[in-house]
C-alpha positions in Angstrom: 0.0 0.0 -0.1 1.2 3.5 -0.9 1.6 5.8 2.1 1.6 9.6 1.6 4.6 11.0 3.5 4.6 14.7 2.7 3.7 16.7 5.8 2.8 20.1 4.2 1.5 21.5 1.0 2.9 24.8 -0.4 1.9 26.7 -3.5 5.2 26.7 -5.5 3.8 27.7 -9.0 1.1 30.3 -9.9 -1.7 28.6 -11.9 -2.2 31.9 -13.6 1.1 31.9 -15.5 0.4 32.2 -19.2 1.5 29.0 -20.8 3.1 30.5 -23.9 5.0 33.6 -24.4 3.2 36.3 -26.3 -0.3 35.2 -25.3 -2.8 38.1 -24.9 -5.1 38.4 -21.9 -7.7 41.0 -23.0 -9.8 40.9 -19.8 -6.9 40.7 -17.5 -8.3 37.7 -15.6 -5.0 35.8 -15.6 -6.1 33.5 -18.4 -4.9 34.0 -21.9 -7.4 34.6 -24.7 -6.2 31.4 -26.4 -6.9 29.4 -23.3 -10.3 30.9 -22.6 -11.3 30.0 -26.1 -9.9 26.6 -26.6 -9.3 25.2 -23.1 -11.8 26.7 -20.6 -14.6 27.9 -22.9 -14.9 31.1 -20.9 -15.4 34.6 -22.5 -12.0 36.2 -23.2 -13.7 39.6 -23.1 -15.2 39.2 -19.6 -13.1 38.8 -16.5 -16.1 37.1 -14.8 -17.9 35.1 -17.6 -20.9 34.0 -15.5 -21.3 37.2 -13.5 -21.1 35.5 -10.0 -18.4 37.9 -8.6 -15.5 35.4 -9.1 -12.8 36.1 -11.7 -12.5 33.3 -14.4 -8.9 33.2 -13.2 -9.8 31.6 -9.9 -8.5 28.0 -9.7 -11.9 26.4 -9.5 -13.9 29.1 -11.4 -12.1 28.4 -14.7 -13.6 24.8 -14.7 -17.2 26.0 -14.8 -17.7 26.0 -18.6 -15.8 22.8 -19.3 -15.4 19.2 -18.4 -12.1 18.5 -16.5 -10.2 15.7 -14.6 -8.4 16.6 -11.4 -5.6 14.5 -9.8 -2.9 14.8 -7.2 0.2 13.0 -8.3 3.6 12.0 -6.7 6.3 12.0 -9.2 10.0 11.1 -9.0 12.6 13.3 -10.8 13.2 14.3 -13.5 10.4 16.8 -14.1 10.1 20.3 -15.4 7.8 22.4 -13.3 8.2 25.5 -15.5 6.5 23.8 -18.6 3.8 21.9 -16.8 1.2 24.6 -17.2 0.2 24.3 -20.9 -2.7 24.4 -23.4 -4.2 21.1 -21.9 -3.6 21.2 -18.2 -3.2 23.5 -15.1 -0.7 22.6 -12.4 0.0 23.9 -9.0 2.9 22.4 -7.0 2.0 21.1 -3.5 5.5 20.0 -2.5 8.8 20.0 -4.4 12.1 18.3 -3.5 15.0 17.7 -5.7 14.1 14.1 -6.4 10.3 14.2 -5.8 7.3 16.4 -6.8 3.7 16.3 -5.5 1.4 18.3 -7.7 -2.2 19.0 -8.3 -3.1 18.8 -12.0 -6.4 19.6 -13.8 -6.6 18.2 -17.4 -9.1 19.5 -20.0 -9.7 16.5 -22.4 -12.3 18.1 -24.6 -10.2 21.2 -25.5 -10.2 22.5 -29.1 -6.5 23.3 -29.3 -5.9 21.1 -32.4 -8.5 23.2 -34.2 -6.5 26.3 -33.8 -3.4 25.3 -35.6 -2.8 28.0 -38.1 0.1 27.9 -40.6 2.9 30.5 -40.9 4.2 30.9 -44.4 7.2 33.0 -43.1 8.4 30.2 -40.8 11.8 29.9 -42.6 12.9 33.1 -41.0 12.5 32.0 -37.3 12.1 34.4 -34.4 15.1 34.8 -32.2 13.4 33.0 -29.3 12.9 29.9 -31.3 16.5 29.6 -32.7 17.7 27.7 -29.7 15.2 24.9 -30.5 16.9 24.5 -34.0 20.4 24.2 -32.6 22.0 20.7 -32.5 22.6 19.1 -29.2 24.3 16.1 -27.6 21.8 13.6 -28.9 20.0 15.6 -31.5 23.5 15.9 -33.2 22.6 17.0 -36.8 25.4 18.7 -38.6 25.8 20.4 -42.1 26.5 17.3 -44.0 23.5 15.5 -42.5 21.4 18.6 -43.2 22.5 18.6 -46.8 21.7 14.9 -47.2 18.2 15.3 -45.6 17.2 18.2 -47.8 18.4 16.5 -50.9 16.4 13.4 -50.0 13.4 15.5 -49.1 13.5 17.1 -52.5 13.9 13.7 -54.1 10.8 12.6 -52.3 8.8 15.6 -53.7 8.9 17.6 -50.4 9.9 21.2 -51.3 10.2 23.0 -48.0 10.4 26.4 -49.7 6.8 25.8 -51.1 5.3 24.7 -47.7 4.0 26.5 -44.7 5.2 25.3 -41.3 2.1 23.1 -40.7 2.7 21.2 -44.0 6.3 21.0 -43.3 6.1 19.6 -39.9 3.6 16.9 -41.0 5.3 15.9 -44.2 8.8 15.8 -42.8 7.9 13.8 -39.8 6.0 11.2 -41.8 8.9 11.0 -44.3 11.4 10.5 -41.4 9.3 7.7 -39.8 8.8 5.9 -43.1 12.6 6.2 -43.9 13.6 4.5 -40.7 12.9 0.9 -39.6 11.9 0.1 -35.9 14.4 -1.8 -33.8 13.5 -3.1 -30.3 15.9 -1.5 -27.8 15.7 0.5 -24.7 19.0 2.1 -23.5 17.8 5.7 -23.5 16.8 5.5 -19.8 20.0 3.8 -18.9 22.4 6.6 -19.8 23.6 9.7 -17.9 25.6 12.5 -19.4 28.8 14.0 -18.1 29.6 17.3 -19.8 27.9 16.0 -23.0 29.5 12.5 -22.8 27.1 9.5 -22.5 27.7 7.0 -19.8 25.9 3.9 -18.7 24.7 4.2 -15.2 26.1 1.5 -13.0 22.6 0.4 -11.9 21.7 -0.1 -15.5 24.7 -2.0 -16.7 23.1 -5.5 -16.7 20.2 -4.2 -18.7 22.5 -2.6 -21.3 24.5 -5.8 -21.4 21.4 -7.8 -22.1 20.5 -5.4 -25.0 24.0 -5.6 -26.6 23.9 -9.4 -26.3 20.6 -9.5 -28.1 21.6 -7.0 -30.8 25.2 -8.4 -31.3 26.5 -4.8 -31.3 29.0 -2.8 -29.3 27.7 0.0 -27.1 28.7 2.7 -29.5 27.1 0.9 -32.4 23.9 0.5 -30.4 23.9 4.2 -29.4 24.3 5.1 -33.1 21.0 3.3 -33.8 19.0 4.4 -30.7 20.5 7.4 -28.8 22.1 9.7 -31.3 19.9 11.3 -34.0 22.5 11.6 -36.7 23.5 8.1 -36.3 19.8 6.9 -36.5 19.5 9.0 -39.7 22.6 7.4 -41.2 21.5 3.9 -40.3 17.8 4.5 -41.0 16.7 3.0 -37.8 14.9 4.2 -34.5 13.8 2.5 -31.3 11.4 3.3 -28.6 9.2 6.3 -28.4 12.0 8.2 -26.6 14.5 7.1 -29.4 12.0 8.0 -32.0 11.6 11.4 -30.4 15.3 12.0 -30.5 15.4 10.9 -34.2 12.5 13.1 -35.2 13.8 16.1 -33.2 17.1 15.8 -34.9 15.6 15.6 -38.5 13.0 18.3 -37.9 15.6 20.7 -36.5 17.8 20.1 -39.4 14.9 20.8 -41.7 14.5 24.3 -39.9 11.5 23.4 -37.7 11.9 24.3 -34.1 11.4 21.2 -32.0 11.6 20.1 -28.4 10.6 17.0 -26.5 7.8 16.4 -23.9 7.3 13.4 -21.5 3.8 12.4 -20.3 2.5 9.9 -17.8 -1.1 8.4 -17.4 -3.3 10.0 -14.9 -3.2 6.8 -12.8 -0.7 4.0 -12.2 -2.2 0.9 -13.8 -0.2 -1.4 -11.5 -2.1 -0.1 -8.4 -5.5 -1.7 -8.0 -6.8 1.1 -5.8 -6.0 3.7 -8.4 -7.4 1.7 -11.2 -10.6 1.2 -9.2 -11.0 5.0 -9.0 -11.6 5.1 -12.6 -15.0 3.4 -12.3 -16.0 5.0 -9.1 -14.8 8.7 -9.5 -14.8 9.4 -13.3 -18.4 10.1 -14.3 -17.9 10.8 -18.0 -18.8 7.6 -19.9 -16.4 8.0 -22.7 -13.5 9.2 -20.6 -14.1 6.3 -18.1 -14.0 3.7 -20.9 -10.8 5.1 -22.4 -9.1 5.2 -19.0 -10.3 1.7 -18.1 -9.0 0.3 -21.5 -5.6 2.0 -21.1 -5.2 0.9 -17.5 -5.9 -2.7 -18.5 -3.4 -2.7 -21.4 -0.7 -0.9 -19.2 -1.2 -3.1 -16.1 2.2 -4.3 -14.6 4.3 -2.3 -17.0 6.4 0.8 -16.8 4.3 3.3 -18.8 5.2 6.8 -20.1 5.3 8.4 -23.5 8.0 10.7 -25.0 7.2 12.6 -28.0 7.8 16.0 -29.7 6.5 19.5 -29.9 7.0 21.8 -32.9 6.8 25.6 -33.0 4.3 26.2 -35.9 1.9 29.1 -36.3 3.7 31.0 -33.7 2.8 28.3 -31.0 4.1 25.1 -29.6 2.1 22.3 -31.1 2.3 18.6 -30.1 3.6 16.2 -32.6 3.1 12.6 -31.7 5.2 10.7 -34.3 3.5 12.3 -37.4 0.2 13.4 -35.7 0.2 17.1 -35.4 -2.2 18.4 -32.7 -2.1 15.3 -30.4 -4.6 15.7 -27.7 -4.4 14.5 -24.1 -7.4 12.1 -24.3 -6.3 9.2 -26.5 -7.1 5.4 -26.0 -4.0 4.6 -27.9 -1.6 6.7 -25.9 -1.9 6.4 -22.0 -5.7 7.2 -22.0 -5.3 10.6 -20.4 -1.9 12.2 -20.5 -0.3 14.4 -17.9 2.6 16.4 -19.1 5.6 16.4 -16.7 8.8 17.3 -18.6 10.1 19.2 -21.4 13.6 19.6 -22.8 15.5 20.7 -25.9 17.8 17.6 -26.1 17.8 14.1 -24.5 21.2 14.8 -23.2 19.9 17.4 -20.7 16.7 15.5 -19.8 18.0 13.4 -16.9 15.7 10.4 -17.7 18.1 7.9 -16.2 16.5 8.9 -12.9 13.5 7.0 -14.1 15.6 4.3 -15.3 16.8 4.0 -11.6 13.4 4.4 -10.1 13.6 1.2 -8.1 16.6 2.5 -6.2 14.7 5.7 -5.1 14.7 5.8 -1.3 10.9 6.5 -1.2 10.0 4.0 -3.9 8.4 1.3 -1.8 6.6 3.9 0.4 5.1 6.0 -2.4 5.1 3.8 -5.5 5.8 0.1 -5.0 5.3 -0.8 -8.5 7.3 -0.4 -11.8 6.3 3.3 -12.4 8.0 6.5 -11.1 4.6 8.1 -10.4 1.4 7.5 -8.2 -2.1 9.1 -8.2 -3.1 10.1 -4.7 -6.4 11.6 -5.5 -8.8 11.4 -8.6 -12.0 13.1 -9.6 -13.8 14.8 -12.5 -16.1 17.8 -12.9 -18.8 18.8 -15.2 -18.8 22.7 -14.8 -22.1 24.4 -13.9 -22.2 26.0 -17.4 -20.6 23.0 -19.2 -22.1 22.1 -22.5 -20.0 18.8 -22.7 -22.4 15.9 -23.3 -22.0 12.8 -21.0 -22.0 10.2 -23.9 -19.7 8.3 -26.2 -17.6 10.5 -28.4 -18.4 8.5 -31.6 -21.3 7.4 -33.6 -19.6 4.1 -34.2 -21.5 1.7 -32.0 -21.4 -1.5 -33.9 -18.9 -3.5 -35.9 -19.6 -6.7 -37.9 -16.8 -9.4 -37.9 -16.9 -11.1 -41.4 -13.7 -13.1 -41.4 -11.6 -15.0 -38.9 -8.1 -16.3 -39.6 -4.9 -17.4 -37.9 -2.3 -14.8 -36.9 0.3 -16.8 -38.9 -1.7 -16.8 -42.1 0.8 -16.3 -45.0 -1.7 -14.0 -46.7 -1.9 -11.6 -43.8 -1.0 -8.0 -44.4 2.7 -7.5 -43.3 1.7 -4.4 -41.5 -0.2 -6.6 -39.0 2.6 -7.7 -36.7 3.6 -7.6 -33.1 5.5 -9.7 -30.5 3.2 -12.6 -29.4 3.1 -13.9 -25.9 3.5 -17.7 -25.4 3.5 -18.3 -29.2 3.6 -22.0 -28.8 1.1 -22.3 -26.1 -1.6 -19.8 -26.9 -3.9 -19.4 -29.9 -3.5 -16.2 -31.9 -6.4 -15.1 -34.2 -7.3 -12.0 -36.3 -10.9 -10.9 -36.9 -11.6 -8.7 -39.9 -14.6 -6.3 -39.7 -16.7 -4.9 -42.5 -17.7 -1.3 -43.2 -16.1 2.0 -44.0 -14.3 4.3 -41.7 -16.6 6.7 -39.9 -15.7 10.4 -40.2 -13.9 10.3 -36.8 -11.3 7.9 -38.1 -9.1 5.9 -35.7 -10.3 7.6 -32.6 -13.8 6.3 -33.2 -12.5 2.6 -33.4 -10.5 3.3 -30.2 -13.5 4.5 -28.2 -15.5 1.5 -29.6 -12.7 -0.9 -28.5 -12.4 0.7 -25.1 -16.2 0.2 -24.4 -17.2 -3.0 -26.1 -17.3 -6.3 -24.3 -14.4 -8.4 -25.5 -15.5 -12.0 -24.7 -16.2 -14.5 -27.5 -16.4 -18.3 -27.9 -15.7 -20.9 -30.5 -18.4 -23.4 -30.8 -18.6 -26.7 -32.7 -21.1 -29.4 -32.5 -20.2 -32.1 -30.0 -17.1 -30.2 -28.8 -16.4 -28.1 -25.7 -16.7 -24.3 -26.1 -13.3 -22.5 -26.6 -13.2 -19.1 -24.8 -11.7 -16.2 -27.0 -10.8 -12.7 -25.9 -10.2 -9.6 -28.0 -7.1 -7.9 -26.5 -4.1 -5.8 -27.3 -5.8 -3.7 -30.0 -6.2 -3.6 -33.7 -4.7 -2.4 -37.0 -6.5 0.2 -39.3 -5.8 1.4 -42.9 -8.7 2.8 -44.7 -6.8 2.6 -48.1 -6.7 -1.1 -48.2 -9.8 -2.2 -46.1 -7.6 -3.2 -43.3 -9.6 -3.5 -40.0 -8.0 -6.3 -38.1 -8.6 -7.0 -34.5 -6.5 -9.4 -32.5 -8.1 -12.3 -30.6 -6.4 -14.6 -28.1 -7.0 -18.1 -26.9 -5.4 -19.1 -23.7 -3.0 -22.1 -23.7 -5.3 -24.4 -21.8 -8.3 -23.7 -24.1 -6.1 -23.8 -27.2 -5.0 -27.3 -26.2 -8.7 -28.3 -26.3 -9.2 -27.4 -29.9 -9.8 -30.5 -32.1 -7.8 -30.3 -35.3 -9.8 -30.2 -38.5 -13.1 -29.4 -36.8 -14.9 -26.2 -38.0 -15.6 -23.8 -35.0 -18.0 -20.9 -35.4 -17.3 -17.6 -33.6 -20.0 -16.1 -31.3 -19.9 -13.0 -29.2 -20.8 -13.1 -25.5 -21.6 -9.5 -24.8 -24.9 -7.7 -24.3 -24.1 -4.6 -26.2 -25.7 -1.8 -24.2 -23.6 1.0 -25.8 -21.2 -0.8 -28.2 -21.6 -4.3 -29.7 -20.0 -6.8 -32.1 -21.9 -8.6 -34.6 -20.6 -11.8 -36.1 -21.6 -12.7 -39.7 -23.2 -16.2 -39.8 -20.7 -18.9 -40.9 -17.7 -16.9 -39.6 -15.6 -20.0 -38.8 -12.0 -21.3 -38.2 -10.3 -24.6 -38.3 -7.0 -25.4 -36.7 -4.5 -27.5 -38.7 -6.2 -27.0 -41.9 -5.5 -24.2 -44.3 
């Protein structure tokens, strides 16, 4: 059980600090016009939008026109308090120590920030304050030869930066960089400390690094050129984890002239703590948010979970760029559920993330955390403001999917994009279910919410044979251009062993479908041992 050990709470950061330099506050209520329009939904021309005598800038009053989620979180270092108030959340520090932070955060999942991305055609002449985010660093170590090669390859790919605005440039360059590099499984980024710019494996992480090198068959310097240093990743056309990918993208985007920095987010609850997970159902009242958080917590359970990605300065504002998705929101079933921003840095070499790598050695780990994560939620609640117009209903019109085909995961005709590391490949059964229909206008987010809320229990049935339980788990693959809508289904080893070879089994769904439901087309069947 986690024990709260802080004795006193102190306000260390004003919640009214404007999140981005240059923001205008027309009514002088302490909230920028941008935030009032896109985050709080208050009136930027009235200091007291509802006329109740309290300024919109009041910590609680600002929540009255929106839906928000509030949490108190304990967090190990590293963190960057100065950047934690942003377009998506408000933060006030309750207690800060060099190696530990306790803070109150209010997150606004239904903001309209992404709708306000306006391009700047003059971006190729950056403002003085953004130039530091173009400069190479220890890990984002682009140089003139790399830049020349990058620009030449972009031109060959039909991407002429001179003809693009900054929104187009950020989107196209990031997508091109990702397609150019292949993914390699590796995770030394949290094992490395930096001494005056020189990387060094932390002694507590040596065994983990040795295991990675044994698996890859490389020297340490060779591994780092494929995972830790952006120029090396560009040269080798490889990238690793989300943190490694963020280094790679930051390097390439800076070389292309797009100011870039990196952010780190954590989920609003620690999925390894049953008490915190239980709060999702008991304390989150918005149906869609509750489903998304529950789905994410189930997927993250027992694992160290955080997400590192980028921000780019486009349209005179910092915008989140998650891989190639410009305008990434905090509410996303595929990325932590509900993200809390805790760290920002120009270069991985100054981030100090080895502190999280060494989280198990933290003197307060067992008292405050206990599981694999360097954070813990102490309190959780949500709020529909008194004047909120946010509806308490699913976010999507996609309520039903029809399964029309069932096939084994190792089918040779499977799309090569559909791949992942399988658990117990010899003992468990691995299936794919294809669903019919076109993408709804919401795209992938609609499928994510459907998947978060739908009952995932199925059964394979055959006359004269025992039922074989099947569970939809771990997600799906989508590509509207080639009718790829494939959902992963798993059969546990003991049940898989009971399947009779050559017998035709028909798939049935076991759910009730109050909000979301599967349909299974008649005669959707599978045989084991027969192609």
